[in-house]
C-alpha positions in Angstrom: 10.4 44.7 52.6 8.1 47.4 54.3 7.1 50.3 51.8 8.8 52.6 54.5 12.2 51.1 54.1 12.2 52.3 50.8 12.0 55.9 51.8 15.4 57.5 53.1 15.5 60.9 55.4 17.8 63.6 55.0 18.7 66.2 57.6 18.9 69.6 55.4 21.8 71.8 57.0 22.8 73.4 54.3 19.9 74.3 52.1 20.6 74.7 48.3 18.4 75.7 45.7 17.6 72.1 44.3 16.3 71.5 48.2 13.9 74.5 47.8 12.9 73.7 44.9 11.9 70.0 46.0 10.3 71.2 49.1 8.3 73.9 47.2 7.2 71.1 44.8 5.7 68.9 47.6 4.4 72.0 49.7 2.3 73.2 46.5 1.0 69.6 45.7 0.2 68.8 49.4 -1.9 72.0 49.6 -3.6 71.8 46.7 -4.9 68.5 47.4 -5.5 69.4 51.1 -6.6 72.9 50.9 -7.4 73.8 47.3 -9.0 77.2 48.6 -5.4 78.1 50.1 -2.8 79.0 47.6 0.3 77.8 48.6 3.8 80.0 49.1 5.7 80.9 46.2 9.1 79.5 45.5 10.8 82.8 46.7 9.0 82.4 50.0 9.7 78.8 50.6 13.7 79.7 50.1 13.5 82.8 52.2 11.9 80.5 54.7 14.1 77.7 54.8 17.4 80.1 54.4 16.5 83.2 56.4 17.0 83.8 60.3 13.8 83.1 62.3 12.9 85.4 65.3 14.0 84.0 68.9 14.3 80.5 67.1 16.2 78.2 65.0 14.6 75.5 62.1 15.7 72.1 61.6 14.5 70.5 58.4 14.1 67.0 56.6 13.7 65.7 52.9 12.1 62.4 52.4 13.1 60.9 48.9 12.3 57.5 47.4 15.3 54.7 46.8 16.1 56.4 43.3 16.4 59.8 44.9 13.2 61.5 43.9 11.6 63.9 47.0 8.4 62.7 48.3 8.0 64.4 51.9 9.2 67.1 53.9 9.5 68.2 57.6 10.3 71.6 59.2 10.5 71.9 63.0 11.0 75.2 64.6 12.5 75.6 68.0 11.8 78.3 70.0 14.6 79.6 72.5 13.1 82.7 74.0 12.9 82.8 77.6 9.1 81.4 78.5 9.0 79.6 75.1 11.7 77.3 74.8 9.5 74.3 75.8 7.9 74.9 72.5 8.4 73.5 68.8 6.0 73.9 65.9 5.7 71.3 63.1 5.4 72.0 59.3 5.0 68.0 57.5 3.9 67.5 53.9 3.9 64.5 51.8 3.3 64.1 48.0 -0.5 63.1 47.8 0.9 60.7 45.0 3.0 58.9 47.6 1.2 58.7 50.9 0.4 55.6 52.5 3.8 54.7 52.1 5.0 55.3 56.0 6.7 58.7 54.5 4.6 61.0 57.1 5.2 58.3 60.1 8.9 58.3 59.4 9.4 61.8 59.1 7.2 62.4 62.3 9.3 60.0 64.1 12.5 61.9 62.9 10.5 65.4 64.4 9.6 63.7 67.9 13.0 62.2 68.5 14.6 65.8 67.8 11.9 67.4 70.2 13.0 65.0 73.0 16.5 65.7 72.3 15.8 69.3 72.4 13.9 68.6 75.9 10.6 70.2 74.1 7.4 69.5 76.0 4.8 70.7 73.2 4.7 70.0 69.5 2.1 72.1 67.9 0.9 72.0 64.3 -1.9 73.5 62.3 -3.8 71.2 59.9 -7.0 71.5 57.3 -10.7 70.3 58.8 -11.4 67.1 57.1 -8.2 66.6 55.3 -5.9 63.8 55.7 -3.3 65.5 57.9 -6.1 65.8 60.6 -6.7 62.3 60.4 -2.7 61.6 60.4 -2.0 63.4 63.6 -5.2 62.5 65.5 -4.0 58.9 65.1 -0.9 59.6 66.6 -2.3 61.4 69.8 -2.1 65.2 68.6 -5.5 67.0 70.0 -7.1 70.1 69.3 -5.7 73.0 71.3 -7.1 75.9 69.4 -10.0 76.4 67.0 -9.1 78.7 64.0 -11.3 79.9 61.2 -8.7 80.9 58.0 -10.4 84.0 56.6 -10.1 85.9 53.5 -11.2 90.0 52.8 -11.5 90.4 49.1 -11.3 94.1 49.2 -13.3 94.5 45.9 -16.2 93.5 48.0 -15.8 96.3 50.4 -18.5 99.3 50.8 -16.3 102.0 50.1 -18.2 104.5 51.5 -18.4 102.4 54.9 -14.3 102.3 54.6 -14.3 106.0 54.5 -16.7 106.9 57.1 -14.9 104.8 59.7 -11.6 105.9 58.6 -12.5 109.4 58.9 -14.3 109.4 62.1 -13.1 111.6 64.9 -11.3 109.6 67.8 -10.5 112.3 70.1 -6.9 112.0 72.1 -6.0 109.4 69.4 -4.2 110.1 66.1 -3.2 107.8 63.4 0.6 107.1 62.4 2.3 104.6 60.1 5.2 103.1 58.8 6.9 100.6 56.7 9.8 98.2 57.8 11.4 99.0 61.2 9.4 101.6 63.7 10.7 104.7 64.2 13.2 105.4 67.2 10.8 108.0 68.8 7.9 105.3 68.9 9.8 102.2 69.3 9.5 101.7 73.4 5.7 102.6 73.1 5.3 100.3 70.2 7.0 97.5 72.5 4.7 97.8 75.4 1.7 97.9 72.7 2.8 94.8 71.3 2.9 93.1 75.0 -1.0 93.2 74.6 -1.0 90.7 72.5 -0.1 88.3 75.7 -4.0 88.3 76.4 -5.1 86.8 72.9 -7.1 83.4 72.8 -4.1 80.3 72.7 -6.9 77.9 74.0 -4.7 74.7 75.4 -1.6 75.7 73.4 0.6 76.3 76.0 2.3 78.7 73.8 4.3 80.7 76.5 4.5 84.5 76.9 6.3 86.9 74.1 8.0 89.7 75.9 8.7 92.8 73.7 11.0 95.6 73.8 12.6 98.0 71.5 14.7 95.9 70.3 13.0 92.9 69.8 10.4 94.9 67.6 13.6 96.1 65.4 14.8 92.4 65.2 11.4 91.3 63.7 11.2 93.8 61.3 14.9 92.8 60.0 13.7 89.2 60.0 11.3 89.8 57.5 13.2 92.3 55.5 15.7 89.9 55.4 13.4 87.4 53.9 12.2 89.8 51.0 8.8 90.9 52.6 7.3 94.3 53.3 6.2 94.9 57.0 3.1 98.0 57.2 2.3 99.1 60.1 -0.4 101.7 61.5 -0.4 102.9 64.9 -3.4 104.8 67.0 -0.9 107.1 69.3 -2.6 108.5 72.4 -2.1 112.4 73.2 0.0 111.2 76.3 2.4 109.6 73.9 1.4 105.7 74.1 0.8 103.4 71.6 -2.8 102.6 72.2 -3.4 99.9 69.5 -1.7 98.9 66.0 -2.3 96.5 63.2 0.4 94.9 61.2 0.3 94.0 57.5 3.1 91.8 55.7 3.6 91.6 52.1 5.3 88.6 51.3 7.9 88.1 48.6 6.5 86.4 45.7 2.8 86.9 46.7 2.0 90.6 45.2 -1.8 90.4 45.2 -2.4 88.4 48.8 -1.8 90.2 52.0 -1.1 88.7 55.3 -2.9 89.8 58.7 -0.1 89.9 61.2 -0.8 91.0 64.7 -3.5 93.5 65.5 -3.9 94.7 69.3 -5.5 97.6 71.6 -3.9 98.0 74.6 -6.4 97.0 77.4 -6.7 100.5 78.9 -7.6 101.8 75.2 -10.3 99.4 74.5 -14.1 100.4 73.9 -13.2 103.3 71.7 -13.6 101.3 68.5 -9.6 101.7 67.5 -9.4 98.1 66.2 -12.2 98.8 63.6 -10.5 102.1 62.9 -7.1 101.0 62.4 -8.3 97.8 59.9 -10.1 100.2 57.5 -7.2 102.8 57.4 -5.1 100.1 56.5 -7.2 98.9 53.5 -7.3 102.7 52.4 -3.5 102.4 52.8 -3.4 99.2 50.8 -5.2 100.9 48.2 -3.3 104.1 48.0 0.1 102.5 47.9 -0.2 98.5 46.9 -2.7 98.4 44.6 -1.7 95.2 43.6 -3.2 93.6 46.6 -6.6 92.4 46.1 -7.1 90.5 49.3 -6.2 89.9 53.1 -5.8 86.7 54.7 -5.7 85.8 58.3 -6.8 83.4 61.1 -9.3 84.2 63.5 -9.4 82.1 67.1 -12.5 83.5 68.0 -15.6 82.9 65.5 -18.4 85.1 65.7 -16.3 87.8 67.8 -14.2 90.7 67.0 -14.4 94.4 66.2 -16.6 94.2 63.5 -14.7 94.1 60.6 -14.5 90.4 60.7 -18.0 90.2 59.3 -16.3 91.5 56.0 -14.4 87.9 56.1 -15.2 84.9 54.1 -14.1 81.5 55.5 -11.2 80.6 53.0 -10.4 77.3 54.4 -11.4 74.5 56.8 -9.2 74.7 59.3 -9.6 73.2 63.1 -7.1 75.4 64.3 -3.8 74.3 66.2 -3.3 70.4 67.4 -1.0 69.9 70.1 1.1 66.5 71.2 2.4 66.4 74.7 5.8 65.2 74.4 6.7 62.7 77.5 9.9 62.1 78.7 12.8 60.4 77.2 11.8 57.0 79.0 8.5 56.8 78.1 6.7 55.5 75.3 6.3 57.9 72.5 3.4 57.7 69.3 5.9 57.1 66.7 8.3 55.0 64.9 11.7 54.7 65.8 13.6 54.5 62.6 17.0 54.8 61.2 17.6 58.1 59.6 20.2 58.8 57.0 22.4 61.9 57.3 23.6 62.0 53.3 23.7 66.1 54.0 
């Protein structure tokens, strides 16, 4: 009997606490083995990720178990459903290092690709660590590098206090800083949504990532998604004298990860670039974190253009070997696929 025939897949349609706990154990073991520099999500983050709604997308999930029921692998598939992005799916796949090379990863990927084809997706993307088993696994199955990334970490206690103060307090004639926690104030919602659309010119390589179209309602919906997960969204914006939001930066404090902040979007509207607004916003956010969330000691982010940026990037250290996003173009239903077709059980 083939080793993979001893592995059973269960689509998880109603996530229980036990399912989330198993998911966490597998992710933690996998990340500790493949990316020891990067802490895994907390149990609270995993539970929220699995049970709370996502923005303009939905999730499919699978749990792989051995014959006696012990969990050994997981796969999550995010299916984007907004116009312009409904061709795209995003993969998360982990196998417990103690149970690799049993066909578990191939079985999970087979289920994922079959779901993508059923949902008429033409691209499947995934982020993997460089020189780790996941990279080789994906490349053997025809994934190709679409966008190079550095995973970066900024340790706040390593920053030059005087330099931070100097940048934050520098004059920027015609602009003022404002900030909020959670949902954008109503009087800025439309202007902020316009600024969010500036992210559409960020580097995406060959991802075929589509376009995100922001309006005031979508901005509010994103903030609600984060709040429902128990996360805290911090935003600073540079507002021009004419009322336009010229740039902004967002930080998320994830539930259960009090010491590490996640850098979300930072963008400056093209018409307002060249005035040092990006660096001003980021250094002001550092001061805000220190004043309001003194338990935060580091900020993590991904950067798609090594060596580029606004000057703030040089303070970050490379925290992990991340080649970036890999992409698998998906053929039509009649074409050959790079996965094994195997029967999937439906116990849940």
